[in-house]
Residue, then its C-alpha position, 0 to 999 in steps of 0.5 A: m328199831p328200823i334200820p335205813e336201807d343204806v346202812t350195811g354195818e360195813e361203815i364201822d371201824k375196822d377194830v370194832r368189826q374185828e371185835l364183832q367177829s366173836l359173834p355169829k355172822t347174822l348177829a354181828e351184822d345186826v349189832a354193827k348196823n345198830l352201832v352205825m346208827v348210834a354214831r350217825l345220830i349221836d350229835e343231832d338226835p341223841e335220844g335216837a342214838y340211845g335207842y339204837s345203843r340199847v338194842a346193840l347192848r341187848l344183842a351183845s353186852r359182852v362186846a367192849a365196843v358195844r358197852e363203849a357206844a352205850g356209854f357215849a349214847a347215855y352220856a349224850n343224854q346226860k344219863y351220867s350214872e348209866a354212862l359211867a357204868e358202861f364205861r367201867a364195863a368197857r374198860r374192864m373188858t379192854g384194860g385201856v385208859e382211853l375212857w378215863p377223861v369221860m368217866a371223870d366228866c361223868e363224875r362231874g355230871l353226878g355232882r362229884p367234882e372232887k372225885a373228878l379231880d382225884m381221877a385227874g391226879a391218878p396214874e392212869v392219866q400218865k398213860l393217856d395220849k396227848a389228846g386224852q391228857v388235854e381232855m383230862r385237863l379240860v375236865a379238871a378245870g371244869a371241876r374246879r369251876d364247879m367248886e367255884q375255884l375260878d383261879a384254880a381253873i384258869v391255872t389248870l388250863q395253862s399248859p404248853e398245849l394252850a401256849s402252842n401256836s400249832v392247831q391240833p384237834w383239841t386246840a379250839r376247845l382248850r382255848y375256848a375253855y380258857a377264854d370262858a374261865l377268864l371271862a367268869a373271873g372278870r378278866e374281860g380283855e384277856a377273855r376276848e383275846w382268847f375267844a379270838k384265838a379259839v375262832e382262829a383254831d375252830r375250823d369245823g365250828s365245834t365251838d360258839a367262839s365267834d358268837r361269844l367274841a361278837e357278844l363281847d364286841g357288842v355286835e348284834f346280828v339281825d335275822a335276815l328272815d325278819e328283815g324279809d318279813d318286814a319288807p312287804q309291809d313297808e312296801a304296802k305302807s308306801q303304796d297306801e301313802s302314794a294313794e292318799 
């Protein structure tokens, strides 16, 4: 797959670059460029990111960072079985637990919420950092909802992190998930309150909390382009009427 001229491979994280030092220099550079493309495209063009991840995997399947990138690219394309296999491979290579929550979410994607809940109660969760533990809580709540256990999902999300007034990278998503669970349970008033709190914390627009809040408030947005399209027609109609 073509690599844009502005991609040098130096854009990757220092830790990943260090992993690639086990490869011959030219090969390491090629792998690095493909990993850069995965990171660049994964949000807006997941299929493209997946293609680059497969190239990197073909070139360096024994590098943990490559297996992890391939896992996230497959995950972004809802290829959950493939993603889970790649995450497991990366975890075997590193011995770390960072991928535990996304591995559990792959189990959800494969229609196995019970397995995801088992993973939420595993010893590995205690080894996660705070962000990882919050992510695991989100996955567990999602698994409860998959099993139509709405009240249990709500309780799962109730935590010191949810109650905290400080805004962390996970705050908006946690509040959003709580609001969404409340709404699914028919608790609309509380849901509105938490969607509003999610909006306050969502500084980078990572959720559609503002749209959900507006929907609850009965606000309808009018497309400015549609209004613009109507204007010339209205003007022409007025001119016709004047001519008569």
